[in-house]
C-alpha positions as CSV (number, residue, x, y, z in Angstrom):
1,X,86.0,-160.3,113.3
2,X,85.9,-160.0,117.0
3,X,87.3,-157.1,118.9
4,X,91.1,-157.4,118.9
5,X,91.2,-157.6,122.7
6,X,89.3,-160.9,122.5
7,X,91.9,-162.5,120.1
8,X,94.1,-165.1,121.7
9,X,97.9,-164.8,121.5
10,X,100.1,-167.4,119.8
11,X,103.9,-167.9,119.6
12,X,105.6,-167.0,116.4
13,X,109.1,-167.1,115.0
14,X,109.9,-164.3,112.5
15,X,112.0,-165.2,109.5
16,X,112.1,-162.0,107.4
17,X,111.4,-158.3,107.2
18,X,108.8,-156.9,104.8
19,X,108.6,-153.6,102.9
20,X,106.0,-151.8,105.1
21,X,107.8,-152.3,108.4
22,X,106.4,-155.6,109.6
23,X,108.4,-158.8,110.4
24,X,107.2,-161.9,108.5
25,X,106.7,-165.4,109.8
26,X,104.2,-168.3,109.6
27,X,101.4,-169.3,112.0
28,X,102.6,-172.7,113.3
29,X,99.1,-174.1,113.3
30,X,97.7,-173.0,110.0
31,X,100.9,-172.3,108.0
32,X,99.5,-168.9,107.0
33,X,101.9,-166.0,106.5
34,X,101.8,-163.5,109.4
35,X,102.9,-159.9,109.3
36,X,103.7,-158.8,112.8
37,X,104.7,-155.4,114.2
38,X,106.8,-154.3,116.0
39,X,108.7,-157.5,115.6
40,X,112.2,-158.1,114.2
41,X,113.6,-160.8,112.0
42,X,114.9,-163.7,114.1
43,X,112.7,-163.0,117.1
44,X,110.2,-165.3,118.8
45,X,107.2,-163.4,120.0
46,X,103.7,-163.8,121.3
47,X,101.4,-162.0,118.9
48,X,97.7,-161.3,118.6
49,X,95.8,-161.3,115.3
50,X,94.3,-157.9,114.3
51,X,93.3,-158.6,110.8
52,X,93.1,-161.4,108.2
53,X,92.6,-162.0,104.5
54,X,92.3,-165.4,102.7
55,X,96.1,-165.6,102.4
56,X,97.7,-163.8,105.4
57,X,97.3,-162.6,109.0
58,X,98.2,-159.2,110.5
59,X,99.3,-159.2,114.1
60,X,100.7,-157.0,116.9
61,X,103.3,-158.2,119.3
62,X,102.2,-158.6,122.9
63,X,105.4,-160.0,124.3
64,X,109.0,-160.7,123.2
65,X,110.0,-164.3,124.0
66,X,113.4,-164.2,122.4
67,X,114.7,-160.7,121.4
68,X,116.9,-159.9,118.5
69,X,120.3,-158.4,119.3
70,X,119.2,-155.6,117.0
71,X,116.4,-154.5,119.3
72,X,116.9,-151.2,121.0
73,X,114.9,-148.9,123.2
74,X,113.1,-146.2,121.1
75,X,114.0,-142.7,122.2
76,X,110.7,-141.2,121.2
77,X,107.8,-141.2,123.7
78,X,105.3,-141.4,120.9
79,X,106.8,-144.4,119.1
80,X,104.2,-147.2,118.7
81,X,101.4,-144.8,118.9
82,X,102.5,-142.2,116.3
83,X,102.3,-143.4,112.7
84,X,105.4,-141.6,111.5
85,X,108.2,-144.1,112.5
86,X,108.0,-147.9,112.2
87,X,111.6,-149.0,113.1
88,X,112.9,-147.0,116.1
89,X,113.1,-150.3,118.0
90,X,115.7,-151.5,115.5
91,X,119.4,-150.5,115.7
92,X,120.3,-148.3,112.8
93,X,122.8,-150.5,111.1
94,X,120.3,-153.4,111.2
95,X,117.7,-151.1,109.6
96,X,120.0,-150.4,106.7
97,X,120.8,-154.1,106.3
98,X,117.1,-155.0,106.3
99,X,116.3,-152.3,103.7
100,X,119.2,-153.6,101.5
101,X,117.8,-157.1,101.7
102,X,114.3,-156.0,100.8
103,X,115.7,-154.1,97.8
104,X,117.6,-157.2,96.7
105,X,114.4,-159.3,97.1
106,X,112.3,-156.9,95.1
107,X,114.8,-156.6,92.3
108,X,115.0,-160.4,92.1
109,X,111.3,-161.2,92.4
110,X,109.7,-158.3,90.6
111,X,112.5,-156.9,88.5
112,X,113.7,-160.2,87.0
113,X,117.3,-159.5,88.1
114,X,119.0,-162.9,88.2
115,X,122.1,-162.0,90.3
116,X,121.2,-158.8,92.2
117,X,124.3,-159.0,94.4
118,X,126.4,-158.4,91.3
119,X,124.6,-155.1,90.8
120,X,123.9,-153.9,94.3
121,X,126.4,-151.5,95.7
122,X,127.0,-151.1,99.5
123,X,124.2,-149.0,101.1
124,X,124.8,-145.5,102.3
125,X,123.4,-144.8,105.8
126,X,122.0,-141.4,106.6
127,X,124.8,-139.3,108.3
128,X,122.3,-138.5,111.1
129,X,119.9,-141.3,112.1
130,X,117.9,-138.8,114.0
131,X,117.1,-135.1,113.7
132,X,117.4,-135.3,110.0
133,X,114.1,-134.0,108.6
134,X,114.2,-130.4,107.4
135,X,110.4,-130.4,106.8
136,X,107.7,-131.8,109.0
137,X,103.9,-131.6,108.7
138,X,101.5,-131.5,111.6
139,X,97.7,-131.8,112.2
140,X,96.1,-129.7,115.0
141,X,94.6,-131.0,118.2
142,X,92.1,-128.5,119.6
143,X,91.7,-130.5,122.8
144,X,95.4,-130.3,123.7
145,X,95.9,-127.0,122.0
146,X,98.9,-128.5,120.2
147,X,100.5,-129.6,117.0
148,X,99.7,-133.3,116.4
149,X,100.5,-136.4,114.4
150,X,98.1,-139.1,113.4
151,X,98.0,-142.3,115.5
152,X,99.2,-145.3,113.7
153,X,96.9,-146.3,110.8
154,X,94.1,-144.0,112.0
155,X,93.1,-140.3,111.8
156,X,93.0,-140.1,115.6
157,X,95.3,-137.4,116.9
158,X,98.3,-137.6,119.2
159,X,99.6,-134.2,120.4
160,X,103.3,-133.8,120.1
161,X,105.8,-131.4,121.8
162,X,109.0,-132.7,120.1
163,X,109.9,-135.0,117.2
164,X,113.2,-136.9,117.3
165,X,113.5,-137.3,113.5
166,X,112.9,-133.6,112.8
167,X,115.9,-131.3,113.0
168,X,116.6,-129.1,115.9
169,X,115.3,-126.0,114.1
170,X,111.9,-127.6,113.7
171,X,111.8,-128.8,117.3
172,X,112.6,-125.3,118.6
173,X,109.8,-123.8,116.5
174,X,107.3,-126.5,117.6
175,X,107.6,-125.1,121.1
176,X,106.9,-121.6,119.7
177,X,103.9,-122.8,117.6
178,X,102.4,-124.8,120.5
179,X,102.5,-121.7,122.7
180,X,100.9,-119.7,119.9
181,X,98.2,-122.3,119.4
182,X,97.3,-122.3,123.1
183,X,96.9,-118.6,123.1
184,X,95.1,-118.4,119.8
185,X,92.6,-121.1,120.5
186,X,91.4,-119.3,123.6
187,X,91.3,-116.0,121.7
188,X,89.3,-117.3,118.8
189,X,86.8,-119.5,120.5
190,X,84.1,-116.9,121.1
191,X,84.3,-115.5,117.5
192,X,82.0,-116.6,114.6
193,X,83.9,-118.6,112.0
194,X,83.4,-116.0,109.3
195,X,85.0,-113.2,111.4
196,X,87.6,-111.0,109.5
197,X,91.2,-111.8,110.4
198,X,90.5,-115.4,111.2
199,X,92.0,-118.2,109.1
200,X,90.7,-121.8,109.2
201,X,93.8,-123.9,109.6
202,X,93.9,-127.7,109.0
203,X,97.6,-128.3,108.8
204,X,100.9,-126.7,109.8
205,X,104.2,-127.3,108.0
206,X,107.5,-126.3,109.5
207,X,110.7,-126.1,107.4
208,X,114.1,-125.4,108.9
209,X,117.5,-125.2,107.2
210,X,120.5,-126.0,109.3
211,X,122.7,-124.6,106.5
212,X,121.1,-121.2,106.0
213,X,119.3,-120.8,109.4
214,X,116.1,-120.0,107.5
215,X,112.9,-121.3,109.1
216,X,109.4,-121.2,107.6
217,X,106.0,-121.9,109.3
218,X,103.1,-122.6,106.8
219,X,99.5,-122.4,108.1
220,X,97.4,-124.3,105.5
221,X,93.9,-122.9,105.6
222,X,90.5,-123.5,104.0
223,X,88.0,-121.0,102.8
224,X,86.2,-119.1,105.6
225,X,82.5,-118.8,106.2
226,X,79.7,-120.2,108.3
227,X,80.1,-123.6,106.7
228,X,83.5,-124.1,108.3
229,X,83.3,-125.5,111.8
230,X,85.8,-127.3,114.0
231,X,84.9,-130.7,112.9
232,X,86.6,-134.1,112.2
233,X,85.9,-136.0,109.0
234,X,87.4,-139.4,109.6
235,X,87.6,-142.0,106.9
236,X,86.8,-145.0,109.2
237,X,88.9,-148.1,108.8
238,X,91.4,-146.6,106.4
239,X,95.1,-146.2,106.6
240,X,96.7,-142.8,106.6
241,X,95.8,-141.3,103.2
242,X,99.2,-139.6,102.9
243,X,100.9,-143.0,103.0
244,X,98.7,-144.4,100.3
245,X,99.0,-141.4,98.0
246,X,100.9,-142.0,94.8
247,X,101.7,-138.4,94.3
248,X,103.3,-137.5,97.6
249,X,107.0,-137.7,97.5
250,X,107.6,-137.0,101.2
251,X,107.1,-140.6,102.1
252,X,107.8,-140.4,105.8
253,X,105.2,-137.8,106.6
254,X,102.2,-138.8,108.7
255,X,100.1,-135.8,107.7
256,X,99.1,-135.7,104.1
257,X,97.2,-133.4,101.8
258,X,93.8,-134.5,103.0
259,X,91.8,-131.5,104.5
260,X,88.6,-133.5,104.5
261,X,90.2,-135.9,107.1
262,X,91.6,-133.1,109.3
263,X,90.5,-131.1,112.3
264,X,89.9,-127.5,111.2
265,X,90.8,-124.8,113.7
266,X,90.2,-121.0,113.5
267,X,93.3,-118.9,114.3
268,X,93.9,-115.2,114.5
269,X,96.3,-113.8,111.9
270,X,97.0,-110.9,114.2
271,X,98.1,-113.2,117.0
272,X,100.7,-114.7,114.8
273,X,102.0,-111.3,113.7
274,X,102.1,-110.2,117.3
275,X,104.0,-113.3,118.4
276,X,106.6,-112.9,115.7
277,X,107.0,-109.3,116.6
278,X,107.8,-110.4,120.2
279,X,110.0,-113.3,119.2
280,X,113.3,-111.4,119.7
281,X,112.7,-111.8,123.5
282,X,112.3,-115.6,123.3
283,X,115.4,-117.5,124.1
284,X,116.5,-120.3,121.8
285,X,114.2,-119.4,118.9
286,X,115.6,-119.0,115.4
287,X,116.2,-115.5,114.3
288,X,115.4,-116.1,110.6
289,X,111.7,-117.0,110.9
290,X,108.9,-116.4,108.4
291,X,105.3,-117.3,108.8
292,X,102.8,-117.5,105.9
293,X,99.3,-118.7,105.2
294,X,98.6,-120.9,102.2
295,X,94.9,-120.8,101.3
296,X,92.9,-123.5,99.6
297,X,92.9,-121.6,96.3
298,X,96.7,-121.3,96.3
299,X,96.7,-117.7,97.6
300,X,99.7,-117.0,99.9
301,X,99.6,-114.4,102.6
302,X,102.7,-113.3,104.5
303,X,101.8,-113.3,108.2
304,X,105.1,-111.8,109.5
305,X,108.8,-112.4,109.7
306,X,111.7,-111.6,111.9
307,X,114.5,-109.3,110.9
308,X,116.7,-112.3,110.6
309,X,114.5,-113.8,107.9
310,X,114.9,-110.7,105.8
311,X,118.6,-110.7,106.3
312,X,118.9,-114.4,105.4
313,X,117.1,-113.8,102.1
314,X,119.4,-110.8,101.4
315,X,122.5,-112.8,102.2
316,X,121.3,-115.7,100.0
317,X,120.8,-113.3,97.1
318,X,124.2,-111.8,97.6
319,X,125.9,-115.2,97.8
320,X,124.0,-116.4,94.7
321,X,124.8,-113.3,92.6
322,X,128.5,-113.2,93.6
323,X,129.1,-117.0,93.3
324,X,126.8,-118.4,90.6
325,X,127.8,-122.0,89.9
326,X,128.4,-121.3,86.2
327,X,129.7,-117.7,86.6
328,X,127.4,-116.5,83.9
329,X,127.3,-112.8,83.0
330,X,124.8,-110.8,85.1
331,X,121.3,-110.6,83.7
332,X,119.6,-107.3,83.4
333,X,117.5,-106.5,86.5
334,X,114.3,-106.4,84.4
335,X,114.9,-110.1,83.4
336,X,115.1,-111.3,87.0
337,X,111.7,-112.0,88.6
338,X,111.0,-111.7,92.3
339,X,111.6,-114.9,94.5
340,X,108.5,-117.0,95.1
341,X,106.3,-115.5,97.8
342,X,107.0,-117.3,101.1
343,X,110.0,-119.1,99.8
344,X,112.2,-121.2,102.1
345,X,116.0,-121.0,101.6
346,X,118.0,-124.2,101.7
347,X,121.5,-125.1,100.6
348,X,122.3,-128.5,99.1
349,X,125.8,-129.1,97.8
350,X,127.2,-125.9,96.5
351,X,123.8,-124.6,95.4
352,X,121.3,-122.4,97.3
353,X,117.7,-123.2,96.5
354,X,114.6,-121.1,96.8
355,X,111.8,-123.4,97.6
356,X,108.2,-122.3,97.2
357,X,105.7,-123.1,100.0
358,X,104.0,-126.0,98.2
359,X,107.0,-127.3,96.3
360,X,108.8,-130.5,97.3
361,X,112.4,-130.6,98.4
362,X,114.6,-133.4,99.6
363,X,113.6,-133.9,103.2
364,X,117.0,-135.2,104.5
365,X,119.6,-132.7,103.4
366,X,122.7,-134.7,104.6
367,X,121.5,-137.9,102.9
368,X,120.6,-135.9,99.8
369,X,124.2,-134.8,99.7
370,X,125.2,-138.5,99.4
371,X,122.6,-139.0,96.7
372,X,123.9,-136.1,94.7
373,X,127.4,-137.5,95.0
374,X,126.2,-140.9,93.8
375,X,124.4,-139.5,90.8
376,X,127.4,-137.3,90.0
377,X,129.7,-140.4,89.8
378,X,127.3,-141.9,87.2
379,X,127.1,-138.8,84.9
380,X,129.5,-138.1,82.0
381,X,131.7,-135.1,82.7
382,X,130.4,-133.4,79.6
383,X,127.0,-133.8,77.8
384,X,125.1,-132.0,75.1
385,X,121.8,-132.6,76.9
386,X,120.6,-133.8,80.3
387,X,116.9,-134.1,81.2
388,X,115.6,-134.0,84.7
389,X,112.3,-135.7,84.1
390,X,110.6,-135.1,87.6
391,X,112.5,-131.9,88.4
392,X,110.6,-130.3,91.3
393,X,112.5,-127.1,92.1
394,X,115.4,-128.3,89.9
395,X,117.4,-130.1,92.6
396,X,119.2,-132.3,90.1
397,X,118.9,-130.1,87.1
398,X,120.7,-127.2,88.8
399,X,123.2,-129.3,90.7
400,X,124.5,-130.8,87.5
401,X,124.0,-127.9,85.1
402,X,127.8,-127.6,84.7
403,X,127.9,-131.1,83.2
404,X,125.8,-130.3,80.1
405,X,125.4,-127.6,77.4
406,X,121.6,-127.8,77.8
407,X,119.5,-129.1,80.7
408,X,115.7,-129.6,80.4
409,X,113.7,-129.7,83.6
410,X,110.1,-131.1,83.4
411,X,107.8,-130.4,86.3
412,X,103.9,-130.1,86.4
413,X,103.7,-128.0,89.6
414,X,103.8,-124.2,88.8
415,X,105.1,-123.3,92.2
416,X,108.1,-125.6,91.8
417,X,108.8,-124.4,88.3
418,X,108.7,-120.8,89.6
419,X,111.1,-121.7,92.4
420,X,113.5,-123.4,90.0
421,X,113.5,-120.6,87.6
422,X,114.3,-118.0,90.3
423,X,117.1,-120.2,91.7
424,X,118.6,-120.5,88.2
425,X,118.3,-116.8,87.4
426,X,119.6,-115.6,90.8
427,X,122.6,-118.0,90.5
428,X,123.4,-117.0,86.9
429,X,122.6,-120.5,85.6
430,X,121.5,-119.9,82.1
431,X,121.6,-123.3,80.5
432,X,118.7,-124.9,82.5
433,X,115.2,-124.5,80.9
434,X,112.2,-125.4,83.0
435,X,109.0,-126.7,81.2
436,X,105.7,-127.0,83.0
437,X,104.1,-130.4,82.4
438,X,104.7,-134.1,83.0
439,X,107.6,-136.0,81.5
440,X,105.3,-138.4,79.7
441,X,103.7,-135.4,78.0
442,X,106.8,-133.3,77.3
443,X,109.4,-135.9,76.3
444,X,107.4,-137.0,73.1
445,X,107.3,-133.3,72.1
446,X,111.0,-133.0,72.1
447,X,112.4,-132.8,68.5
448,X,113.8,-136.1,67.4
449,X,117.3,-134.6,66.7
450,X,117.5,-133.4,70.3
451,X,118.8,-136.5,72.0
452,X,119.7,-136.4,75.7
453,X,122.7,-138.5,76.8
454,X,121.2,-139.0,80.3
455,X,117.7,-138.7,81.7
456,X,117.2,-138.5,85.5
457,X,114.0,-140.1,86.7
458,X,112.7,-139.3,90.2
459,X,109.0,-140.3,90.1
460,X,106.5,-140.5,93.0
461,X,105.8,-143.8,94.7
462,X,103.7,-145.1,91.8
463,X,106.8,-145.1,89.6
464,X,107.1,-143.9,86.0
465,X,104.1,-143.5,83.7
466,X,103.9,-146.3,81.2
467,X,104.0,-143.9,78.3
468,X,107.2,-142.3,79.6
469,X,108.7,-145.8,79.8
470,X,107.7,-146.4,76.2
471,X,109.0,-143.1,75.0
472,X,112.4,-143.6,76.7
473,X,112.7,-147.0,75.1
474,X,111.7,-145.7,71.7
475,X,114.3,-142.9,71.9
476,X,117.0,-145.2,73.2
477,X,118.5,-142.7,75.6
478,X,122.0,-144.0,76.4
479,X,121.8,-143.9,80.2
480,X,118.9,-143.6,82.8
481,X,119.5,-142.7,86.4
482,X,116.5,-143.7,88.3
483,X,115.9,-142.3,91.8
484,X,113.2,-144.3,93.5
485,X,111.3,-144.1,96.8
486,X,109.5,-147.4,96.3
487,X,111.5,-150.6,95.5
488,X,108.4,-152.4,94.1
489,X,107.6,-149.9,91.5
490,X,111.3,-149.5,90.7
491,X,111.5,-153.2,90.1
492,X,108.4,-153.1,88.0
493,X,109.8,-150.3,85.8
494,X,113.2,-152.1,85.4
495,X,111.3,-155.2,84.2
496,X,109.4,-153.0,81.7
497,X,112.6,-151.6,80.4
498,X,114.5,-154.9,80.3
499,X,114.1,-155.3,76.6
500,X,116.0,-152.1,75.9
501,X,118.1,-151.5,79.0
502,X,120.2,-153.4,81.5
503,X,120.4,-152.5,85.2
504,X,124.1,-151.9,85.9
505,X,124.1,-150.4,89.4
506,X,121.7,-149.9,92.3
507,X,122.5,-148.3,95.7
508,X,120.3,-147.8,98.7
509,X,120.6,-144.3,100.2
510,X,118.9,-144.3,103.6
511,X,117.0,-141.0,103.4
512,X,114.4,-142.0,105.9
513,X,116.0,-143.6,109.0
514,X,113.6,-145.0,111.6
515,X,111.1,-145.8,108.9
516,X,110.7,-148.7,106.4
517,X,111.0,-146.4,103.4
518,X,113.7,-147.1,100.8
519,X,115.4,-144.6,98.5
520,X,117.5,-146.1,95.7
521,X,119.8,-144.6,93.0
522,X,119.9,-147.0,90.1
523,X,121.7,-146.9,86.7
524,X,120.3,-148.4,83.5
525,X,122.3,-148.5,80.4
526,X,121.1,-149.1,76.8
527,X,121.7,-152.6,75.6
528,X,124.1,-152.8,72.8
529,X,122.7,-154.2,69.5
C-alpha cells in the first residue's frame, strides 16, 4: 500500500459505532465497510484510507463535513496522539449510550439473545468521567527525561506531564517523578550499566488512593549487567501489545507487560531515596508516599517512604482490627502474617484492601462501588457457599463474605493470594479461603457435595476457559454473576451456557470513560427442568 499521505480523501457518512472505538460506514463507491477514527455515528466526514483487508477499510478523519451534536473538544493535549483514550471527542452521555448499544448488538449477534432490550438494565455512568484512574502505567522517554505513553497503535513514545483520566494523586506524583527522572538521567549517564546501586527501569506504575491517601510508585526493572543498554526493541507494524493481551485486566492502560518493547533506562536507587527524604519540603505532594522496585525475578526492594506512608499503614491496620467486617474474634499474633511487601492500601465499600505491587485491583474505585452495589442486589442474603472464581486480591470475595457461611476465592497469582489473605486476616474475616490456581483447575476438584449457590466470574478479556464453562454447566450452579470487560467474549460464553442457563439481567457499568472499553455485570440463572 502506498504511503498514507498519498491516499486520496473521500466523503463518508457514519452509521454506527464499533467496539474498538471507530465509527462505521460504507465507502459510497465500493460499498466496502469502513472503520473511521475519530469519527462519530451520524457524522459526515472526509476520510483517508490507512489500511485495508479483503472485506473492510480502515481510515482516519481529515475533516468534519457535518459534526455530531455529541462532538466536544477533548481536554487532553495528547488526545489523538496518545493511545490511551479513544473517545474524549464524544460527550460522556453519548459515550455511555454508544457502549450500551454495542453491548446490545453483541448479545444479539454473538450471544443469541432474541430480545436483549428485555434483559438490559439502564447503564451506570462512572461518577467521575475524568480523574478516575487509581492506577496508571508509564513508559520512560530518555530524550525528554519524562514519563511517557505510547503513541496510538505504535511503540513510539509521547512524553506526558499530566493525565486527565488519572486521579489527582497520580498527577501530583507525575510531577515529582518527572523531576526525579530528569535528575537521575543526568546522574546515571556516565556510569557503566552494571554499576552497583543502579536499576534498569523499563516501566513506572503509580497508584494513588483518594480514600486512604496512600500513594505507591513502582519502578519495574530488568536484571543488571553489561548486556542491558538503553535500547528500543520495537515490534514493527503491531498494535500495542497490552491492548491485545488476553491476560491483562486493566484494559485502558497503554503500557503493558512487554519489557522487550520498552526503553530501558538506568536509574540511581540512592537518588530516589534522597528525593523521598526531601519530599516534606515539596508543596502539594502526597504525604503518604512509598517507592519500591519490582525486579524481573519478582524481588521487591523498598526504595524509601515518607512518614505519612508508615502512618497510613498503621492507621489502616488499626481500622481493620477494630472494625473487621464480620467482627470475628481476634486471631493470635502468630497466625497473622506481615502485609505484602510494598502493598498499596485502598478502600472500596466498607473494606480496606492491601494490594500487592503486581496484583490487579479495580482501576476506577467510584465505578467499582457501583459494580459492588449491582452485584450485591443479585446475591441471596444468605448462602452456604459463594465462589469468587477469578478473585484477584479478593475484591468480591471479601466484600460479600457476610452473605455466605463459606467463600472460596480462586486466584493463580501468588501475590494477589497473599494480598487477599492478609486483608482477610487483618480484618478478622475468617470464612474466606483463598486457593492458588485457576478456576478451571480448582472447581472440578471441589467435592461434589459442596455446591455453591452462586459463582462470580470475572475473567480477563478472553473470557472463561471452556473447561470452566463445562464444569459450571455440569454442576448446575443455581446462579452465575458474570463481570465482563469484553462484550464479545461475554456473548460467546452466554451462548455456550445457553443450554443450561438463561441470561436474566445485564447492566453496563462505565468503568473506563473516554475509552471504548465496556464493563458489564450479567446474571445467568439455571434453567428449570
